[in-house]
Backbone bond lengths (Angstrom), bond angles and torsions (degrees), N, CA, C in turn:
res aa  C-N    CA-C-N  psi(-1)  N-CA   C-N-CA  omega(-1)  CA-C   N-CA-C  phi
1 M - - - 1.442 - - 1.526 111.04 -
2 A 1.311 117.29 4.34 1.462 121.68 -178.57 1.526 112.01 -61.01
3 L 1.328 118.11 -29.77 1.463 121.72 -179.70 1.518 112.46 -94.85
4 G 1.338 117.32 4.63 1.454 120.76 -178.85 1.513 113.11 79.07
5 I 1.319 116.79 20.66 1.459 121.82 -179.85 1.520 108.12 -107.58
6 A 1.321 115.73 124.74 1.459 120.42 178.55 1.521 109.66 -103.63
7 R 1.290 116.70 138.26 1.458 122.11 178.01 1.525 108.73 -71.19
8 S 1.322 116.94 138.72 1.459 119.75 179.96 1.519 110.18 -75.93
9 A 1.306 115.17 149.81 1.459 120.76 178.91 1.519 108.93 -75.00
10 T 1.285 117.30 140.20 1.453 121.93 178.43 1.518 109.14 -78.84
11 V 1.311 115.22 131.00 1.456 121.36 178.13 1.517 106.85 -119.27
12 S 1.301 115.63 128.21 1.462 119.64 179.49 1.513 110.23 -77.09
13 G 1.302 115.48 146.62 1.454 119.65 175.44 1.509 111.94 122.67
14 P 1.346 115.05 171.31 1.466 120.02 -178.55 1.525 111.58 -66.79
15 G 1.319 116.02 146.48 1.453 121.17 176.70 1.506 114.86 82.75
16 D 1.321 117.81 8.20 1.458 120.99 -178.62 1.519 110.20 -61.79
17 K 1.317 117.41 112.89 1.457 124.67 176.43 1.535 113.22 59.66
18 A 1.307 117.45 21.38 1.466 121.06 -174.78 1.527 112.31 -61.32
19 H 1.315 117.33 -40.08 1.470 119.55 -178.17 1.529 110.77 -65.60
20 M 1.317 116.13 -42.86 1.465 119.63 -179.57 1.522 110.56 -68.08
21 E 1.321 117.11 -40.48 1.459 120.32 178.52 1.523 110.59 -62.68
22 S 1.318 117.56 -37.94 1.456 121.46 178.11 1.529 110.64 -65.31
23 F 1.337 116.68 -43.19 1.461 120.44 178.38 1.525 111.04 -62.03
24 V 1.329 117.04 -47.14 1.469 120.97 -178.49 1.527 110.20 -62.90
25 H 1.323 117.11 -38.38 1.471 120.40 176.93 1.534 109.78 -60.98
26 S 1.339 116.86 -45.93 1.468 120.39 179.05 1.517 111.29 -62.83
27 L 1.316 116.72 -43.42 1.465 121.38 178.94 1.519 110.81 -58.60
28 R 1.300 116.62 -47.36 1.472 120.04 -179.61 1.521 111.44 -65.12
29 A 1.313 117.01 -44.98 1.458 120.60 -176.90 1.523 112.47 -68.03
30 E 1.336 116.95 -37.95 1.456 120.58 -173.37 1.522 114.49 -93.88
31 V 1.332 118.34 -19.74 1.462 119.52 -172.87 1.517 113.67 -129.87
32 V 1.299 118.04 -54.02 1.460 121.42 -165.48 1.525 113.37 -77.32
33 R 1.320 117.96 -38.19 1.467 119.49 -178.71 1.519 110.08 -72.04
34 G 1.308 115.17 125.89 1.454 119.63 176.83 1.508 114.23 115.92
35 P 1.339 117.92 -69.70 1.471 117.44 -175.22 1.516 113.25 -71.21
36 T 1.309 114.82 156.67 1.463 121.75 173.49 1.517 107.26 -107.60
37 F 1.313 115.81 127.30 1.458 120.63 -179.17 1.519 108.30 -95.52
38 V 1.327 116.14 122.29 1.466 120.47 -174.79 1.520 112.77 -82.88
39 S 1.339 116.96 -12.33 1.463 119.74 178.94 1.521 109.77 -153.20
40 D 1.323 115.62 162.35 1.460 120.76 174.75 1.522 110.50 -62.58
41 A 1.328 115.79 -37.71 1.468 120.18 -179.34 1.529 110.96 -61.27
42 M 1.318 116.80 -40.63 1.460 120.56 179.28 1.534 110.65 -65.83
43 L 1.311 117.01 -41.96 1.464 121.58 177.87 1.524 110.10 -63.53
44 R 1.327 117.61 -45.52 1.460 121.37 179.72 1.529 111.45 -62.61
45 C 1.315 117.47 -41.96 1.456 121.96 178.21 1.530 110.91 -62.76
46 T 1.317 116.43 -41.99 1.460 121.70 178.66 1.515 110.73 -63.28
47 H 1.340 116.65 -43.43 1.463 120.06 178.81 1.526 111.13 -64.60
48 L 1.321 117.72 -43.44 1.459 120.92 179.31 1.522 110.70 -60.11
49 H 1.312 117.03 -43.40 1.466 121.43 177.63 1.523 110.26 -61.16
50 Y 1.327 117.15 -42.90 1.459 120.30 -179.17 1.528 111.36 -67.17
51 F 1.340 117.77 -40.41 1.468 120.43 178.98 1.524 109.90 -59.18
52 R 1.339 116.60 -43.45 1.464 120.19 177.91 1.524 110.75 -62.73
53 H 1.321 116.08 -46.41 1.471 120.99 178.38 1.526 110.51 -59.94
54 Y 1.321 116.81 -45.44 1.467 121.99 -176.75 1.526 110.91 -60.53
55 N 1.307 118.02 -40.18 1.456 121.89 -176.54 1.526 114.46 -88.93
56 L 1.332 117.56 -32.38 1.461 120.62 -172.13 1.523 114.95 -102.71
57 T 1.340 117.93 -25.41 1.458 121.13 -171.35 1.523 113.65 -122.10
58 R 1.322 116.63 -43.27 1.466 121.32 -172.30 1.526 111.16 -66.86
59 L 1.331 116.46 128.80 1.460 121.56 176.90 1.525 108.97 -82.44
60 H 1.324 115.89 135.08 1.464 122.13 -177.10 1.527 109.25 -110.96
61 S 1.312 116.60 121.94 1.458 119.84 -178.85 1.524 111.86 -62.06
62 A 1.323 117.54 -35.47 1.468 121.07 -179.67 1.532 111.97 -68.76
63 L 1.324 117.56 -14.75 1.464 121.68 -179.50 1.530 111.03 -108.49
64 G 1.316 116.17 23.66 1.461 120.24 -179.93 1.515 112.74 71.29
65 F 1.325 116.54 33.93 1.457 123.89 -179.86 1.529 111.46 57.15
66 R 1.342 114.06 46.55 1.457 122.72 173.05 1.517 108.15 -119.31
67 T 1.333 115.36 164.09 1.461 118.48 174.68 1.528 108.64 -77.66
68 Q 1.310 116.20 162.01 1.458 120.76 178.46 1.528 111.14 -60.28
69 V 1.330 116.66 -41.66 1.464 121.28 -179.62 1.530 110.75 -64.09
70 D 1.333 117.76 -45.00 1.463 120.74 178.22 1.527 111.06 -61.47
71 Y 1.303 116.37 -41.08 1.463 120.67 179.38 1.532 110.78 -64.28
72 D 1.330 116.98 -43.10 1.462 121.03 -179.23 1.527 111.99 -67.94
73 R 1.312 118.15 -26.72 1.471 121.50 -178.25 1.527 112.87 -80.71
74 Q 1.326 117.15 -15.96 1.462 118.67 -177.28 1.533 109.87 -69.02
75 P 1.325 117.45 145.99 1.461 119.59 178.51 1.522 111.47 -63.10
76 S 1.303 116.65 144.69 1.482 121.61 -178.17 1.504 112.03 -71.70
């Protein structure tokens, strides 16, 4: 907890943390595997760029091939 990050509680049943696991899989496949990061700052910058891309640009098949932002803006 030194970094202010709390571990999520485990919940039994289908769909447990599925959205987060899917995001982490995409992050690893699209960004982290391959390059060598020479500093923490470079890694943090890369992650920030990917988070923006993931939410603002990347089309998600589970959201009808829309961006996360477009999906969140639609009326409920």
